[in-house]
C-alpha positions as CSV (number, residue, x, y, z in Angstrom):
1,M,106.3,113.6,52.0
2,P,105.7,111.1,54.9
3,T,107.3,107.6,54.5
4,A,106.1,104.2,56.1
5,I,108.3,101.3,56.3
6,I,106.2,98.3,57.2
7,R,107.9,95.0,58.2
8,S,105.1,92.5,57.6
9,G,106.3,89.6,60.2
10,I,107.3,86.1,59.8
11,C,107.3,86.5,55.8
12,G,110.6,88.6,56.1
13,F,109.2,91.2,53.5
14,T,109.2,94.7,54.1
15,V,107.1,97.5,52.4
16,R,108.4,100.9,51.7
17,A,105.7,103.3,51.0
18,T,105.7,107.2,50.7
19,A,102.7,109.6,50.3
20,D,102.0,112.9,48.5
21,C,99.1,115.0,49.2
22,E,98.0,118.1,47.4
23,D,94.8,117.8,48.9
24,P,93.0,115.1,51.1
25,A,91.0,114.0,47.9
26,H,94.3,113.2,46.2
27,V,96.9,111.1,48.0
28,A,99.3,109.8,45.7
29,L,101.3,106.6,46.9
30,Q,104.7,105.1,45.6
31,I,104.9,101.4,46.9
32,E,108.1,99.3,46.9
33,D,108.3,95.8,48.1
34,D,110.0,92.7,47.8
35,C,107.0,90.7,48.4
36,P,105.1,89.6,44.7
37,N,101.8,90.2,46.3
38,Y,102.2,93.7,47.2
39,R,104.3,94.1,43.6
40,K,100.7,93.7,42.1
41,V,99.3,96.3,44.9
42,A,102.1,98.6,43.9
43,E,101.0,98.6,40.0
44,A,97.5,98.8,41.0
45,L,97.3,101.7,43.7
46,H,98.6,105.0,42.8
47,E,96.4,107.6,44.2
48,V,93.2,107.5,46.6
49,D,91.1,109.8,48.3
50,A,91.7,110.1,52.2
51,F,88.4,110.9,53.3
52,H,86.6,107.9,51.4
53,E,89.7,105.8,52.5
54,L,89.5,106.6,56.2
55,F,86.1,107.5,57.1
56,G,83.9,105.5,54.5
57,D,82.9,101.9,54.5
58,R,86.1,100.0,54.7
59,S,85.1,97.4,52.0
60,E,84.4,100.5,49.7
61,G,88.0,101.7,50.1
62,Q,90.7,101.2,47.5
63,I,93.5,100.0,49.8
64,W,91.4,97.2,51.3
65,K,89.9,96.2,48.0
66,V,93.3,96.0,46.4
67,C,95.1,94.6,49.1
68,A,92.5,92.2,49.5
69,R,92.4,91.1,46.2
70,H,96.4,90.5,45.9
71,S,97.4,89.4,49.4
72,P,96.6,86.1,50.6
73,H,96.9,86.9,54.3
74,A,94.1,88.4,56.1
75,S,96.5,89.4,59.0
76,C,98.9,91.1,57.0
77,P,99.7,94.7,58.4
78,V,100.3,96.2,55.4
79,P,96.9,97.7,54.6
80,V,96.6,99.3,57.9
81,G,100.0,100.7,57.4
82,L,99.1,102.3,54.1
83,L,95.9,103.6,55.8
84,K,98.0,105.2,58.7
85,L,100.3,106.9,55.8
86,V,97.6,108.2,53.9
87,E,95.9,110.0,57.0
88,V,99.4,111.4,58.2
89,A,99.8,112.7,54.6
90,A,96.5,114.2,54.1
91,G,97.3,116.0,57.8
92,L,94.5,114.1,59.4
93,A,97.0,112.4,62.0
94,W,100.3,113.0,63.5
95,M,103.3,110.5,62.3
96,H,103.7,108.1,65.2
97,R,105.4,104.8,65.5
98,P,102.7,102.2,65.9
99,D,103.8,99.0,67.0
100,I,102.3,95.6,67.1
101,A,104.3,93.2,69.2
102,E,103.5,89.3,69.6
103,R,103.9,88.0,72.9
104,A,103.9,84.4,74.0
């Protein structure tokens, strides 16, 4: 079962999420976070369809919809981290350590 640890940035919150996949149409998510906004996401987001999330219209995906509803920051990396976790759990990508580094 793949796990993602997403360090959001200056806010200091870290999201820990795991995904379990019986088949790509049913990816179960478990999300833990110190952030009050993503606690609401965890309560609302339990299972997604990997193909719909990854290859459908972004505005129609449950991850984007739920995160947009509860997160006040458009640049928060958590939605993309959750999408990558779903992709790996569904066997559509290898686990890799993506990195976004800020440079002045």
